[in-house]
C-alpha positions as CSV (number, residue, x, y, z in Angstrom):
1,M,0.0,0.0,0.0
2,R,1.3,3.4,-0.9
3,L,2.3,5.9,1.8
4,Q,-0.5,8.3,0.7
5,D,-3.1,5.6,1.0
6,I,-1.8,4.7,4.5
7,R,-2.0,8.3,5.5
8,R,-5.6,8.6,4.2
9,T,-6.6,5.4,6.1
10,T,-5.0,6.7,9.3
11,I,-6.8,10.1,9.0
12,G,-10.1,8.3,8.3
13,L,-9.7,6.0,11.4
14,A,-8.8,9.1,13.5
15,A,-11.9,10.9,12.5
16,R,-14.3,7.9,12.9
17,P,-16.8,8.6,15.7
18,N,-16.5,6.6,19.0
19,V,-18.7,6.4,22.0
20,W,-17.2,9.5,23.5
21,D,-18.4,11.4,20.4
22,V,-21.9,10.4,21.1
23,A,-21.8,11.6,24.7
24,A,-20.1,14.9,23.8
25,L,-22.6,15.4,20.9
26,I,-25.5,15.0,23.3
27,L,-24.0,17.7,25.6
28,V,-23.3,20.1,22.7
29,I,-26.8,19.7,21.2
30,G,-28.5,20.1,24.6
31,A,-26.5,23.3,25.3
32,M,-27.4,24.7,21.8
33,V,-31.1,23.8,22.3
34,L,-31.2,25.6,25.7
35,I,-29.4,28.7,24.3
36,V,-31.8,28.9,21.3
37,Y,-34.9,28.4,23.6
38,G,-33.7,31.0,26.0
39,G,-32.8,33.4,23.3
40,Q,-36.2,33.2,21.7
41,Q,-37.7,34.7,24.9
42,T,-35.8,37.9,24.4
43,V,-37.5,38.9,21.1
44,A,-41.0,38.9,22.7
45,P,-42.9,42.2,23.0
46,L,-42.6,44.0,26.3
47,S,-46.3,43.4,27.1
48,E,-45.4,39.7,27.5
49,L,-43.7,40.5,30.9
50,E,-47.1,41.9,32.1
51,R,-49.1,39.1,30.7
52,A,-46.9,36.4,32.4
53,P,-45.5,38.0,35.6
54,V,-42.9,36.4,37.8
55,S,-44.5,33.6,39.9
56,L,-43.2,31.9,43.0
57,D,-44.3,28.5,41.6
58,P,-41.1,26.3,41.9
59,A,-42.0,24.7,38.5
60,N,-41.0,28.0,36.9
61,L,-37.5,27.9,38.4
62,P,-35.8,25.8,35.6
63,L,-36.8,28.4,33.0
64,Y,-35.9,31.3,35.3
65,A,-32.5,29.7,36.0
66,L,-31.9,29.3,32.2
67,R,-32.7,33.0,31.6
68,T,-30.5,34.2,34.4
69,T,-27.6,31.9,33.3
70,L,-27.8,33.1,29.7
71,R,-27.6,36.7,30.8
72,M,-24.6,36.0,33.0
73,L,-22.8,34.0,30.2
74,L,-23.4,36.8,27.7
75,A,-22.1,39.3,30.2
76,M,-19.1,37.1,30.8
77,V,-18.3,37.0,27.1
78,C,-18.5,40.8,26.9
79,S,-16.3,41.1,30.1
80,T,-13.7,38.8,28.5
81,V,-13.4,40.9,25.3
82,F,-13.3,44.1,27.4
83,T,-10.6,42.6,29.6
84,F,-8.3,41.6,26.7
85,V,-8.6,45.0,25.0
86,Y,-8.6,47.4,28.0
87,A,-6.0,45.6,30.2
88,A,-3.6,45.2,27.2
89,I,-3.8,48.9,26.3
90,A,-3.4,50.0,29.9
91,A,-0.4,47.8,30.5
92,K,1.4,48.5,27.2
93,S,1.0,52.3,27.0
94,R,2.2,54.5,29.9
95,R,0.2,57.5,28.7
96,A,-2.9,55.4,28.3
97,E,-2.4,54.0,31.8
98,L,-2.5,57.4,33.3
99,V,-6.1,57.7,32.2
100,M,-7.4,54.1,32.0
101,I,-6.4,52.8,35.5
102,P,-7.9,55.7,37.4
103,L,-10.9,55.4,35.2
104,L,-11.1,51.7,36.1
105,D,-11.0,52.7,39.8
106,I,-14.0,55.0,39.2
107,L,-15.9,52.4,37.1
108,Q,-15.6,49.7,39.8
109,S,-16.7,52.1,42.4
110,V,-19.9,53.2,40.5
111,P,-22.7,51.2,42.1
112,I,-24.8,49.0,39.9
113,L,-27.8,51.1,40.7
114,G,-25.9,54.1,39.4
115,F,-25.4,52.3,36.1
116,L,-29.1,51.2,36.0
117,T,-30.3,54.7,36.7
118,F,-28.9,55.9,33.4
119,T,-28.8,52.8,31.2
120,V,-32.3,51.4,31.6
121,V,-33.9,54.3,29.8
122,F,-31.2,54.1,27.1
123,F,-31.7,50.5,26.3
124,M,-35.5,50.6,26.6
125,N,-35.5,53.5,24.0
126,L,-33.0,51.6,21.8
127,F,-35.5,48.7,21.5
128,P,-38.9,50.2,22.3
129,D,-41.7,47.9,23.4
130,Q,-39.4,44.9,23.3
131,V,-38.1,42.6,26.0
132,L,-34.6,42.8,24.3
133,G,-34.1,46.4,25.6
134,A,-34.7,45.3,29.2
135,E,-32.5,42.2,28.7
136,L,-29.6,44.3,27.4
137,A,-30.0,46.6,30.4
138,S,-29.8,43.6,32.7
139,V,-26.8,42.1,30.9
140,F,-25.0,45.5,31.0
141,A,-25.7,45.7,34.8
142,I,-24.3,42.1,35.3
143,F,-21.3,43.1,33.0
144,T,-20.5,46.0,35.4
145,S,-20.3,43.5,38.3
146,Q,-17.9,41.2,36.3
147,A,-15.5,43.1,34.2
148,W,-13.5,45.2,36.5
149,N,-11.8,42.5,38.6
150,M,-11.0,40.5,35.5
151,T,-9.4,43.6,33.9
152,F,-7.3,44.3,37.0
153,S,-6.2,40.7,37.1
154,M,-4.9,40.7,33.5
155,Y,-3.4,44.1,33.9
156,Q,-1.5,43.0,37.0
157,S,-0.3,39.8,35.2
158,I,1.0,41.6,32.1
159,R,2.8,44.1,34.3
160,N,4.5,41.2,36.2
161,V,5.6,38.9,33.4
162,P,9.1,37.6,34.4
163,K,12.0,39.4,32.8
164,D,13.6,36.2,31.5
165,L,10.4,35.4,29.6
166,E,10.4,38.9,28.1
167,E,14.0,38.4,27.0
168,A,13.1,35.1,25.4
169,T,10.4,36.8,23.3
170,Q,13.0,39.3,22.2
171,S,15.4,36.6,21.3
172,F,12.8,34.9,19.1
173,H,12.0,38.3,17.5
174,L,8.3,38.0,18.3
175,S,6.1,40.9,17.2
176,G,3.9,42.7,19.7
177,W,0.9,40.7,18.6
178,Q,2.7,37.4,18.9
179,R,4.1,38.3,22.3
180,F,0.6,39.2,23.5
181,W,-0.9,35.8,22.5
182,H,2.1,33.6,23.2
183,L,3.4,35.2,26.5
184,D,1.0,37.8,28.0
185,V,-2.2,35.9,27.7
186,P,-0.9,32.4,28.8
187,F,0.9,34.0,31.8
188,A,-2.3,35.8,32.8
189,M,-4.5,32.8,32.3
190,P,-4.4,31.2,35.8
191,G,-5.3,34.4,37.6
192,L,-7.8,35.4,35.0
193,I,-9.7,32.2,35.2
194,W,-10.1,32.4,39.0
195,N,-11.2,36.0,38.6
196,A,-13.7,34.9,35.9
197,M,-15.1,32.4,38.4
198,M,-15.4,35.2,40.9
199,S,-17.0,37.5,38.4
200,M,-19.6,34.8,37.5
201,S,-20.4,34.6,41.2
202,G,-20.3,38.4,41.6
203,G,-23.0,38.4,38.9
204,W,-25.2,36.3,41.1
205,F,-24.6,38.7,44.0
206,F,-26.2,41.6,42.1
207,V,-28.7,39.5,40.1
208,V,-31.6,40.8,42.1
209,A,-30.9,44.4,41.3
210,S,-30.3,43.5,37.6
211,E,-33.5,41.6,37.0
212,A,-35.9,43.4,39.3
213,I,-35.2,47.0,38.2
214,T,-36.8,50.0,39.8
215,V,-35.6,53.5,38.8
216,G,-38.0,56.2,39.8
217,T,-41.3,55.5,37.9
218,T,-39.7,52.9,35.7
219,T,-40.2,49.3,36.8
220,V,-39.0,46.3,34.8
221,T,-39.1,42.7,36.2
222,L,-37.5,40.1,34.0
223,P,-38.1,36.4,34.5
224,G,-35.1,35.0,36.4
225,I,-33.8,33.8,39.8
226,G,-33.1,37.4,40.8
227,S,-36.6,38.6,40.3
228,Y,-37.9,35.4,41.9
229,V,-35.8,36.2,45.0
230,A,-37.0,39.8,45.1
231,L,-40.6,38.6,45.0
232,A,-40.0,36.0,47.7
233,I,-38.5,38.7,50.0
234,Q,-41.4,41.0,49.3
235,Q,-43.9,38.3,50.2
236,Q,-41.8,36.9,53.1
237,D,-41.9,33.4,51.6
238,L,-39.1,31.4,53.2
239,S,-39.9,28.2,51.2
240,A,-39.5,30.2,47.9
241,I,-36.1,31.5,49.1
242,L,-35.0,27.9,49.9
243,Y,-36.1,26.8,46.4
244,A,-34.1,29.7,44.9
245,L,-31.0,28.7,46.9
246,L,-31.4,25.1,45.6
247,A,-31.7,26.3,42.0
248,M,-28.6,28.5,42.4
249,L,-26.6,25.6,43.8
250,L,-27.6,23.3,41.0
251,V,-26.8,25.9,38.3
252,I,-23.4,26.7,40.0
253,I,-22.5,23.0,40.1
254,A,-23.5,22.7,36.4
255,Y,-21.4,25.6,35.1
256,D,-18.5,24.6,37.4
257,Q,-18.4,21.1,36.0
258,L,-19.2,22.0,32.4
259,L,-17.3,25.3,32.0
260,F,-14.9,26.4,34.7
261,R,-13.3,23.1,35.8
262,P,-12.4,22.1,32.2
263,I,-10.9,25.6,31.8
264,V,-8.9,25.3,35.0
265,A,-7.6,21.9,34.0
266,W,-6.8,23.1,30.5
267,A,-5.0,26.2,31.7
268,D,-2.7,24.3,34.1
269,K,-0.3,24.0,31.2
270,F,0.2,27.8,31.3
271,R,1.7,27.7,34.8
272,F,5.1,29.3,35.1
273,E,7.3,26.4,36.0
274,Q,10.9,25.3,35.7
275,T,10.2,21.9,37.3
276,A,7.3,19.6,36.9
277,S,4.3,20.4,39.1
278,G,3.3,17.7,41.6
279,E,-0.4,17.5,40.9
280,A,-2.5,18.6,38.0
281,P,-6.2,19.5,38.2
282,A,-8.5,17.1,36.3
283,S,-11.9,17.5,34.6
284,W,-14.1,14.7,33.4
285,M,-15.6,17.1,30.9
286,L,-12.2,17.9,29.4
287,D,-11.2,14.3,29.3
288,L,-14.5,13.5,27.5
289,F,-13.8,15.9,24.7
290,R,-10.1,14.9,24.5
291,R,-11.2,11.2,23.9
292,T,-13.6,12.1,21.0
293,R,-12.5,11.6,17.4
294,A,-15.0,13.2,15.1
295,L,-15.6,16.3,17.2
296,R,-11.8,16.8,17.6
297,A,-11.4,16.5,13.9
298,L,-14.1,19.1,13.3
299,T,-12.2,21.5,15.5
300,L,-8.9,21.3,13.5
301,P,-9.8,24.1,11.1
302,F,-10.6,26.4,14.0
303,A,-7.4,25.5,15.7
304,A,-5.5,26.2,12.5
305,L,-7.2,29.5,12.2
306,N,-6.4,30.4,15.8
307,R,-2.7,29.6,15.2
308,A,-2.7,31.7,12.0
309,I,-4.2,34.7,13.8
310,S,-2.0,34.5,16.9
311,N,1.2,34.2,14.7
312,L,0.5,37.3,12.7
313,R,3.4,39.7,12.8
314,I,1.4,42.8,13.9
315,P,3.6,45.4,15.6
316,L,2.3,46.6,19.0
317,P,3.8,49.0,21.5
318,K,6.2,47.3,24.0
319,L,5.8,47.7,27.7
320,P,7.6,50.9,28.5
321,P,10.5,51.2,31.0
322,A,9.7,52.3,34.5
323,A,11.5,55.6,34.0
324,P,9.8,58.4,32.0
325,G,11.0,59.3,28.6
326,K,14.6,60.5,28.6
327,D,14.5,63.0,25.7
328,Q,13.0,66.4,25.8
329,T,10.3,65.6,23.2
330,S,9.0,62.7,25.3
331,R,8.8,64.9,28.5
332,L,7.0,67.6,26.5
333,V,4.4,65.1,25.2
334,D,4.0,63.8,28.8
335,T,3.4,67.3,30.1
336,V,0.8,68.1,27.3
337,W,-0.9,64.8,27.9
338,I,-1.2,65.3,31.7
339,A,-2.4,68.8,31.1
340,L,-5.2,67.5,28.8
341,I,-6.2,64.9,31.4
342,L,-6.4,67.6,34.1
343,A,-8.3,69.9,31.8
344,G,-10.8,67.2,30.9
345,T,-11.2,66.3,34.6
346,A,-11.8,70.0,35.5
347,Y,-14.4,70.4,32.8
348,A,-16.3,67.3,33.9
349,A,-16.2,68.6,37.5
350,W,-17.5,71.9,36.4
351,L,-20.4,70.3,34.5
352,T,-21.2,68.2,37.6
353,Y,-21.1,71.3,39.8
354,R,-23.4,73.2,37.6
355,Y,-25.9,70.4,37.5
356,L,-25.9,69.8,41.3
357,S,-25.8,73.4,42.4
358,A,-29.1,74.1,40.6
359,S,-31.0,72.0,43.2
360,L,-28.6,71.1,46.1
361,G,-26.8,73.1,48.7
362,M,-23.8,72.9,50.9
363,S,-25.8,71.0,53.6
364,D,-26.5,68.2,51.1
365,V,-22.7,68.0,50.4
366,L,-21.9,67.8,54.1
367,V,-24.4,65.0,54.6
368,V,-23.1,62.9,51.8
369,I,-19.5,63.4,52.9
370,R,-20.4,62.3,56.4
371,D,-22.2,59.2,55.0
372,G,-19.2,58.5,52.7
373,L,-16.7,58.6,55.6
374,I,-18.9,56.2,57.6
375,T,-19.0,53.7,54.7
376,L,-15.3,54.1,54.2
377,L,-14.7,53.1,57.8
378,R,-16.9,50.1,57.4
379,V,-15.0,49.1,54.2
380,A,-11.6,49.5,55.8
381,I,-12.5,47.4,58.9
382,L,-14.2,44.6,56.8
383,I,-11.3,44.3,54.3
384,S,-8.8,44.1,57.1
385,L,-10.8,41.2,58.8
386,A,-11.3,39.4,55.4
387,T,-7.5,39.6,54.8
388,L,-6.6,38.1,58.2
389,I,-9.1,35.2,57.6
390,W,-8.9,34.4,53.9
391,V,-5.2,34.9,53.0
392,P,-4.0,31.9,55.1
393,V,-7.0,29.8,53.8
394,G,-6.4,30.8,50.2
395,V,-2.7,29.8,50.4
396,W,-3.6,26.5,52.0
397,I,-6.1,25.7,49.3
398,G,-4.0,27.1,46.4
399,L,-1.0,24.9,47.2
400,R,-3.2,21.8,47.0
401,P,-4.7,21.4,43.5
402,K,-6.8,18.4,44.5
403,L,-8.3,20.3,47.5
404,A,-8.9,23.3,45.2
405,E,-11.0,21.1,42.9
406,R,-13.2,20.1,45.8
407,I,-13.5,23.5,47.3
408,Q,-14.1,25.3,44.0
409,P,-17.9,24.7,43.7
410,L,-18.4,25.5,47.4
411,A,-16.4,28.8,47.1
412,Q,-18.3,29.7,44.0
413,F,-21.6,29.1,45.7
414,L,-20.6,31.1,48.8
415,A,-19.4,33.9,46.6
416,A,-22.6,33.8,44.6
417,F,-24.8,34.0,47.7
418,P,-26.8,37.3,47.3
419,A,-26.9,39.5,50.4
420,N,-30.6,39.8,49.9
421,L,-31.1,36.1,50.9
422,A,-29.5,36.9,54.3
423,F,-32.0,39.7,54.9
424,P,-34.5,37.4,56.8
425,V,-31.8,36.4,59.3
426,F,-30.3,39.8,59.8
427,V,-33.6,41.8,59.9
428,V,-35.3,39.4,62.3
429,A,-32.2,39.2,64.6
430,I,-31.7,43.0,64.6
431,V,-35.4,43.6,65.4
432,S,-35.7,40.8,68.0
433,F,-32.5,41.7,69.9
434,K,-32.8,45.5,69.4
435,L,-29.4,45.6,67.8
436,N,-27.8,48.7,66.1
437,P,-28.3,48.5,62.3
438,D,-25.3,50.7,61.7
439,I,-23.1,47.9,63.1
440,W,-25.0,44.7,62.4
441,L,-25.9,45.4,58.8
442,S,-22.2,45.9,58.0
443,P,-21.3,42.2,57.5
444,L,-23.7,42.2,54.5
445,M,-21.2,44.4,52.7
446,I,-18.5,41.9,52.8
447,L,-20.7,38.8,52.4
448,G,-20.1,38.6,48.6
449,T,-16.9,40.7,48.1
450,Q,-14.6,38.9,50.6
451,W,-14.3,36.1,48.1
452,Y,-12.3,38.4,45.7
453,I,-9.5,38.1,48.2
454,L,-9.8,34.4,48.6
455,F,-10.0,33.6,44.8
456,N,-7.1,35.8,44.0
457,V,-4.9,34.3,46.8
458,I,-5.9,30.9,45.5
459,A,-4.9,31.9,42.0
460,G,-1.5,33.3,43.3
461,A,-0.8,30.2,45.3
462,S,-1.8,27.9,42.5
463,A,0.6,29.8,40.1
464,F,3.4,29.9,42.6
465,P,6.4,28.0,40.9
466,T,7.1,24.6,42.3
467,D,10.9,25.2,42.0
468,L,10.7,28.1,44.4
469,R,8.8,25.9,46.9
470,E,11.5,23.3,46.5
471,A,14.2,25.9,47.0
472,A,12.5,27.1,50.2
473,G,12.4,23.5,51.4
474,S,16.1,23.1,50.7
475,F,16.9,26.1,52.8
476,H,14.6,24.8,55.6
477,L,12.4,27.8,55.7
478,R,9.5,27.1,58.0
479,G,6.8,28.9,60.0
480,W,6.8,32.6,59.9
481,R,10.0,32.8,57.9
482,W,8.3,30.8,55.1
483,W,5.3,33.1,55.2
484,I,7.3,36.3,55.2
485,K,10.2,35.3,52.9
486,V,8.4,32.9,50.4
487,I,4.7,32.8,50.0
488,L,3.5,36.3,50.9
489,P,5.9,37.9,48.4
490,G,4.9,35.4,45.8
491,I,1.1,36.0,46.2
492,F,1.4,39.7,47.0
493,P,0.4,41.1,43.5
494,Y,-2.5,38.7,43.4
495,Y,-3.6,39.8,46.9
496,V,-3.5,43.5,46.0
497,T,-5.6,42.8,42.9
498,G,-8.1,40.9,45.1
499,A,-8.1,43.6,47.8
500,I,-8.7,46.4,45.2
501,T,-11.6,44.6,43.7
502,A,-12.9,43.6,47.1
503,S,-12.8,47.1,48.3
504,G,-14.6,48.4,45.2
505,G,-17.1,45.6,45.5
506,S,-17.8,46.4,49.1
507,W,-18.6,50.0,48.2
508,N,-20.9,48.6,45.5
509,A,-22.5,46.2,48.0
510,S,-23.2,49.0,50.4
511,I,-26.1,49.9,48.2
512,V,-27.8,46.6,49.1
513,A,-26.3,46.1,52.5
514,E,-27.1,49.4,54.2
515,V,-30.8,49.1,53.3
516,A,-32.4,45.8,54.3
517,S,-36.0,44.8,54.0
518,W,-38.1,41.7,55.0
519,G,-41.7,42.1,54.1
520,D,-43.0,45.3,55.7
521,T,-39.9,45.6,58.0
522,H,-37.3,48.1,56.7
523,L,-33.9,48.7,58.3
524,K,-31.5,51.4,57.2
525,A,-28.0,52.1,58.3
526,T,-26.3,55.4,58.0
527,G,-23.9,55.4,55.1
528,L,-23.4,56.4,51.5
529,G,-24.9,53.2,50.1
530,A,-28.2,53.9,51.9
531,Y,-28.1,57.5,50.7
532,I,-27.8,56.4,47.0
533,A,-30.3,53.6,47.4
534,S,-32.9,56.0,48.8
535,A,-32.3,58.6,46.1
536,T,-32.5,56.0,43.4
537,E,-35.8,54.7,44.7
538,A,-37.2,58.2,44.8
539,G,-35.9,59.0,41.3
540,D,-33.9,62.0,42.8
541,F,-31.3,62.2,40.1
542,P,-29.3,65.1,41.5
543,R,-28.7,63.3,44.8
544,V,-28.0,60.1,42.9
545,V,-25.2,61.9,41.0
546,L,-23.9,63.5,44.1
547,G,-23.8,60.2,46.0
548,I,-22.1,58.4,43.0
549,A,-19.6,61.2,42.6
550,T,-18.7,61.2,46.2
551,M,-18.3,57.4,46.2
552,C,-16.0,57.6,43.1
553,I,-13.9,60.3,44.7
554,L,-13.5,58.3,48.0
555,V,-12.7,55.0,46.3
556,T,-10.2,56.7,43.9
557,L,-8.4,58.4,46.7
558,F,-8.4,55.2,48.8
559,N,-6.9,53.3,45.9
560,R,-4.4,56.0,45.0
561,L,-3.1,56.5,48.6
562,I,-3.1,52.9,49.8
563,W,-3.6,50.2,47.1
564,R,-1.6,51.7,44.2
565,P,1.6,52.3,46.3
566,L,1.3,48.7,47.5
567,Y,0.8,47.5,43.9
568,A,3.8,49.5,42.7
569,F,5.9,48.0,45.5
570,G,4.9,44.5,44.5
571,E,5.7,45.1,40.9
572,R,9.0,46.7,41.7
573,R,10.3,44.4,44.5
574,L,8.4,41.2,44.4
575,R,8.3,40.3,40.6
576,L,9.3,36.8,39.6
577,G,12.2,36.5,37.3
């Protein structure tokens, strides 16, 4: 038999379907059917929402779970695209970084109700009398709860690529485009995946506000688990809340097994190692698709296209040195650029002042500053406590891949637990024991955001090179010396990323946490979150703008004075390689 015939026979046998193809095909077709079915609901007229309102009948939960999951997955796709573009530009261009990173601080500090206040009307007018407009407003709201920590994670990773790997890309004469896809993205992948899991869970945390939307006189209730929970809280139906929790748990287990665990196992090959790692994460889903024949053969053209695109020699700007430009022209351009930034900031501040001064006075400003400082104190205390608890736990989990596999779904469920579901316990306890809401509503702020610290520390410990651990063992570093000399410097950039996003998320969560309701019982703590929530409910746009502006200023100052110096220290002194 000729060599060509043998080759054709081998290819034919390799592409012949096997039993794994059948199982994988069933999963793929099932996912496509669910996506199409859920997508069809978004093109219905808006009157359909009034004709079939949200019901607490548990039989509706599978459909509600599907609708919510599709919104979150679409928001995740948008967040991933945004992350790749925004983080790369901010990390590669020093002048762009001057604008984009402070802007990212502001965006993550804008509460989800602040986005909804201005985006609901826009999307509803974009698709009048259609459910699609409300769906896009909901997806955008979920996007704002997912994108920022993913972007911070990738930015941090690109800025901390080991120098020896950078020198290797220069030796191979890779273009900027090739370096991005062959070095920056793989190096950022472990941390990005854990932050994507946190973002998916963060979407659950704000799903009530994104599906049961009330802005002034505009009220839109989309079918979903979030609106189901909102109705259950309103009607004080504990059994419905338990059903919602069960549905959330099942959905989280499903996308953990079908999406995130395969990605974590696949991305293990991107770990920065100079020796073989001890244990590799596993996924039955990934193993299933790796054992298929026909489906893998069908993906070959896409793999070839991916290789062709990633190998394009497109020049991109390189990461600039730490020092400013040496020549006079570069300093002049920097000066002009900073002047333009300051001028733009001053103009935006002037427009805000003109808008607010028309209806608000100095007494309103003093009130919102007082409320902002109270919320700032809460955030600082809660982040400190979360750090003391979750950094050791995250290191312990991250250094044990098998344990991380078991903990992963539980951590995602706890991170996804909406603060609203804890309202019955907190409201009843505060009223029964006559507790101070200003103190005992505070834990609700950190309920969902503390997991940013845990997930990022797990990502840092998981990506910690095995050869450095072996070197620490060779030098007999134990106890506090091991923590101070080895692991804390290794995970420090990841921790700072998690702390920044946890801090911003806590400010965001204050909108929900400082105003708690259970049926006709309403509790309110003094703070900026309660101020914005009350103004949003009343449709008082000047006070909404004042509250959001104050929150953005406080968060930006907090990040600039505390987190950014720590971040620069980690990048300068604790960088691998």
